[in-house]
C-alpha positions, 0 to 999 in steps of 0.5 A: 586231344588226350585228357590224362585226368579224364577216363571213359570206361563202360563199367564206370558210370555207364561209360560217361567221362569221369575224373580218373580214379573217381565216379565223379562225372564231367557232367556233374562237375560242370552242372555244379559249377553252373549252379554256383558251387565254387571250385574250392567247394567241389575240391573240398566236398568231392576230394578233387584237385584244382587240376581235376576241375581244369581238366573237366573244363578243357575236356568239355571245351575240346568236345564242343570244339569238335561238335558240328552245328547245323542251321535249323531248318525253316 
């Protein structure tokens, strides 16, 4: 699924997925949300939009959906 607000460019943040037009990585946004930073704080502190944050979450959900999980060997 294409994500219009997320881009991957080997010349930006070593090719990690970022919010388009920024150097803010998907990983960074998810980590900040995970530590308790609110969406409003992210928007204010990093000049993002609510749509940017939602795009990050959808990108991560789609990435996990496509991941294969194998049972651990005993």
